[in-house]
N, CA and C atoms as an extended XYZ file, in Angstrom:
213
Properties=species:S:1:pos:R:3:atomname:S:1:resname:S:1:resid:I:1 pbc="F F F"
N        -7.270      -45.244       82.294 N   MET     1
C        -7.440      -46.794       81.475 CA  MET     1
C        -6.299      -46.430       80.535 C   MET     1
N        -5.525      -47.671       80.644 N   ARG     2
C        -4.484      -47.579       79.715 CA  ARG     2
C        -4.292      -48.065       78.795 C   ARG     2
N        -5.625      -49.002       78.430 N   ASN     3
C        -5.987      -49.317       76.771 CA  ASN     3
C        -6.959      -48.465       76.207 C   ASN     3
N        -7.588      -47.499       76.565 N   ALA     4
C        -8.273      -46.739       75.935 CA  ALA     4
C        -7.365      -45.518       75.144 C   ALA     4
N        -7.584      -45.126       74.195 N   GLN     5
C        -7.341      -44.020       73.519 CA  GLN     5
C        -8.243      -43.428       72.760 C   GLN     5
N        -8.095      -42.036       72.556 N   THR     6
C        -9.113      -41.178       71.221 CA  THR     6
C        -8.122      -40.946       70.726 C   THR     6
N        -8.540      -40.882       69.334 N   ARG     7
C        -8.022      -39.994       68.006 CA  ARG     7
C        -8.659      -40.329       66.824 C   ARG     7
N        -8.193      -39.877       65.701 N   ARG     8
C        -8.875      -39.891       64.404 CA  ARG     8
C        -8.722      -41.281       63.739 C   ARG     8
N        -9.761      -41.388       63.179 N   MET     9
C        -9.351      -42.820       62.633 CA  MET     9
C        -9.452      -42.933       60.730 C   MET     9
N        -8.960      -43.916       59.877 N   PRO    10
C        -8.618      -43.766       58.858 CA  PRO    10
C       -10.694      -44.121       58.495 C   PRO    10
N       -10.696      -43.303       57.164 N   ALA    11
C       -11.988      -43.556       56.228 CA  ALA    11
C       -12.184      -44.815       56.376 C   ALA    11
N       -11.441      -45.556       55.947 N   GLU    12
C       -11.432      -47.131       55.306 CA  GLU    12
C       -12.167      -48.092       56.704 C   GLU    12
N       -12.080      -47.612       57.794 N   LEU    13
C       -13.061      -48.745       58.174 CA  LEU    13
C       -14.257      -48.782       58.402 C   LEU    13
N       -14.853      -49.610       58.586 N   ALA    14
C       -16.420      -50.234       58.343 CA  ALA    14
C       -16.800      -50.377       59.748 C   ALA    14
N       -17.770      -49.254       59.680 N   TRP    15
C       -18.407      -48.848       60.959 CA  TRP    15
C       -19.896      -49.319       60.758 C   TRP    15
N       -20.289      -49.766       62.257 N   PHE    16
C       -21.507      -50.524       62.245 CA  PHE    16
C       -22.532      -50.225       63.583 C   PHE    16
N       -23.414      -49.854       63.572 N   LYS    17
C       -24.252      -49.912       64.693 CA  LYS    17
C       -24.845      -51.177       65.378 C   LYS    17
N       -24.924      -51.086       66.914 N   SER    18
C       -25.580      -52.334       67.361 CA  SER    18
C       -27.241      -52.565       66.927 C   SER    18
N       -27.263      -53.699       67.123 N   SER    19
C       -28.500      -54.219       66.593 CA  SER    19
C       -29.767      -53.829       67.275 C   SER    19
N       -29.224      -53.385       68.710 N   HIS    20
C       -30.494      -52.545       69.537 CA  HIS    20
C       -30.824      -50.834       69.279 C   HIS    20
N       -29.966      -50.432       68.598 N   SER    21
C       -30.252      -49.311       68.128 CA  SER    21
C       -31.283      -49.189       67.101 C   SER    21
N       -32.054      -48.195       67.366 N   GLY    22
C       -33.464      -48.001       66.630 CA  GLY    22
C       -33.055      -46.683       65.557 C   GLY    22
N       -34.320      -46.154       64.950 N   ASP    23
C       -34.034      -45.569       63.897 CA  ASP    23
C       -34.375      -43.599       64.376 C   ASP    23
N       -34.950      -43.829       65.610 N   GLU    24
C       -35.486      -42.331       66.615 CA  GLU    24
C       -33.968      -41.571       66.653 C   GLU    24
N       -32.645      -41.746       66.575 N   GLY    25
C       -32.089      -40.986       67.116 CA  GLY    25
C       -31.580      -41.118       68.493 C   GLY    25
N       -31.333      -42.169       68.890 N   GLY    26
C       -31.234      -42.082       70.758 CA  GLY    26
C       -29.740      -42.140       70.464 C   GLY    26
N       -29.569      -42.724       71.976 N   ASN    27
C       -28.359      -42.891       72.326 CA  ASN    27
C       -27.638      -43.910       71.328 C   ASN    27
N       -26.421      -43.766       70.339 N   CYS    28
C       -26.335      -44.899       69.875 CA  CYS    28
C       -24.796      -44.638       69.202 C   CYS    28
N       -23.639      -45.833       69.577 N   VAL    29
C       -22.569      -45.494       69.144 CA  VAL    29
C       -22.189      -46.832       67.952 C   VAL    29
N       -21.431      -46.180       67.429 N   GLU    30
C       -20.972      -47.151       66.075 CA  GLU    30
C       -19.275      -47.697       66.363 C   GLU    30
N       -19.323      -48.793       65.656 N   VAL    31
C       -18.171      -49.910       66.457 CA  VAL    31
C       -17.906      -49.973       64.905 C   VAL    31
N       -16.285      -49.758       65.023 N   ALA    32
C       -15.220      -50.756       63.686 CA  ALA    32
C       -14.302      -51.588       64.750 C   ALA    32
N       -13.896      -52.533       63.934 N   THR    33
C       -12.752      -53.541       64.292 CA  THR    33
C       -11.956      -53.417       63.157 C   THR    33
N       -10.678      -53.983       63.899 N   CYS    34
C        -9.484      -54.008       62.705 CA  CYS    34
C        -8.609      -55.217       64.161 C   CYS    34
N        -7.771      -55.863       63.449 N   PRO    35
C        -7.093      -56.995       64.401 CA  PRO    35
C        -6.423      -56.354       65.396 C   PRO    35
N        -5.905      -55.623       65.888 N   HIS    36
C        -5.334      -54.677       67.105 CA  HIS    36
C        -6.348      -53.923       68.012 C   HIS    36
N        -7.266      -53.627       67.182 N   ALA    37
C        -8.417      -52.574       68.541 CA  ALA    37
C       -10.025      -52.993       67.997 C   ALA    37
N       -10.475      -52.297       68.739 N   ILE    38
C       -11.971      -51.893       68.695 CA  ILE    38
C       -12.019      -50.462       68.763 C   ILE    38
N       -12.889      -49.993       67.784 N   HIS    39
C       -13.034      -48.562       67.844 CA  HIS    39
C       -14.349      -48.082       67.995 C   HIS    39
N       -14.733      -47.304       68.888 N   VAL    40
C       -15.922      -46.544       69.314 CA  VAL    40
C       -16.144      -45.113       69.127 C   VAL    40
N       -17.155      -44.828       68.221 N   ARG    41
C       -17.864      -43.286       68.374 CA  ARG    41
C       -19.325      -43.251       68.323 C   ARG    41
N       -19.522      -41.950       68.609 N   ASP    42
C       -20.640      -41.391       68.474 CA  ASP    42
C       -21.127      -41.520       67.135 C   ASP    42
N       -22.583      -42.258       66.896 N   SER    43
C       -23.242      -42.556       65.256 CA  SER    43
C       -23.636      -41.088       65.294 C   SER    43
N       -23.967      -39.907       66.128 N   LYS    44
C       -24.552      -38.663       65.582 CA  LYS    44
C       -23.599      -37.716       65.165 C   LYS    44
N       -22.432      -38.122       65.472 N   MET    45
C       -21.372      -37.430       65.705 CA  MET    45
C       -19.720      -37.509       64.824 C   MET    45
N       -20.188      -38.644       63.732 N   PRO    46
C       -19.003      -39.479       63.198 CA  PRO    46
C       -17.676      -38.799       63.163 C   PRO    46
N       -17.495      -37.402       63.319 N   ASN    47
C       -16.388      -37.049       62.928 CA  ASN    47
C       -15.655      -36.607       64.237 C   ASN    47
N       -16.299      -37.100       65.210 N   SER    48
C       -15.708      -36.373       66.456 CA  SER    48
C       -14.645      -37.403       67.571 C   SER    48
N       -14.221      -37.477       68.083 N   PRO    49
C       -13.013      -38.218       68.784 CA  PRO    49
C       -13.282      -39.603       68.837 C   PRO    49
N       -12.786      -40.708       68.695 N   VAL    50
C       -12.907      -42.095       68.455 CA  VAL    50
C       -12.412      -42.649       69.599 C   VAL    50
N       -12.952      -43.488       70.313 N   LEU    51
C       -12.487      -44.463       71.457 CA  LEU    51
C       -12.148      -45.737       71.146 C   LEU    51
N       -10.432      -45.885       71.196 N   SER    52
C        -9.737      -47.141       70.543 CA  SER    52
C        -9.462      -48.132       72.043 C   SER    52
N        -9.975      -49.337       71.826 N   LEU    53
C        -9.968      -50.345       72.640 CA  LEU    53
C        -9.485      -51.564       72.875 C   LEU    53
N        -8.342      -51.845       73.658 N   ALA    54
C        -7.968      -53.510       72.955 CA  ALA    54
C        -8.818      -54.922       72.901 C   ALA    54
N        -8.893      -55.383       71.909 N   PRO    55
C        -9.640      -56.436       72.428 CA  PRO    55
C       -10.312      -56.878       73.539 C   PRO    55
N        -9.438      -57.147       74.034 N   ALA    56
C        -9.741      -57.505       75.530 CA  ALA    56
C       -10.221      -57.000       76.527 C   ALA    56
N        -9.929      -55.584       76.414 N   THR    57
C       -10.945      -54.636       76.868 CA  THR    57
C       -12.255      -54.531       76.635 C   THR    57
N       -12.601      -54.701       75.334 N   TRP    58
C       -13.805      -54.957       74.503 CA  TRP    58
C       -14.664      -56.188       74.784 C   TRP    58
N       -14.016      -57.348       74.942 N   ARG    59
C       -14.826      -58.305       75.623 CA  ARG    59
C       -15.059      -58.156       76.821 C   ARG    59
N       -14.210      -57.491       77.944 N   ASN    60
C       -14.811      -57.255       79.294 CA  ASN    60
C       -16.006      -56.658       79.138 C   ASN    60
N       -15.889      -55.401       78.847 N   LEU    61
C       -16.953      -54.464       78.595 CA  LEU    61
C       -18.266      -54.617       78.353 C   LEU    61
N       -17.975      -55.532       77.036 N   THR    62
C       -19.223      -56.446       76.447 CA  THR    62
C       -19.909      -57.126       77.483 C   THR    62
N       -19.119      -58.034       78.005 N   HIS    63
C       -19.449      -59.091       79.041 CA  HIS    63
C       -20.010      -58.557       80.178 C   HIS    63
N       -19.520      -57.139       80.628 N   HIS    64
C       -20.195      -56.620       82.317 CA  HIS    64
C       -21.630      -56.119       81.528 C   HIS    64
N       -21.618      -55.413       80.375 N   VAL    65
C       -22.773      -54.405       79.944 CA  VAL    65
C       -23.608      -55.807       79.845 C   VAL    65
N       -23.279      -56.429       79.298 N   SER    66
C       -24.851      -57.683       79.031 CA  SER    66
C       -24.936      -58.597       79.895 C   SER    66
N       -24.142      -58.524       81.137 N   ALA    67
C       -24.665      -59.113       82.629 CA  ALA    67
C       -25.691      -58.205       83.092 C   ALA    67
N       -25.400      -56.889       82.938 N   ASP    68
C       -25.745      -55.898       83.619 CA  ASP    68
C       -27.207      -56.155       83.161 C   ASP    68
N       -27.877      -55.920       82.022 N   THR    69
C       -28.700      -56.067       81.256 CA  THR    69
C       -29.724      -57.347       81.632 C   THR    69
N       -29.080      -58.620       82.206 N   ARG    70
C       -29.601      -59.974       82.256 CA  ARG    70
C       -30.078      -59.673       83.796 C   ARG    70
N       -29.742      -58.842       84.430 N   THR    71
C       -30.380      -58.653       85.849 CA  THR    71
C       -31.813      -58.064       86.168 C   THR    71
């Protein structure tokens, strides 16, 4: 994956969970956006590595995921 990178992110990013995430502590990710990248991390391990995606890659990913949930 050429557009994906893992690295530590600055603390000032505003992270948020999916509206589909519950409070039960299941499989959740958090997302933070900035103009040049979308950052994704495990919500249960906020200090773990972060996956950084180009905005176009994020759009493709969310399109495919939402298409899979509609079938």
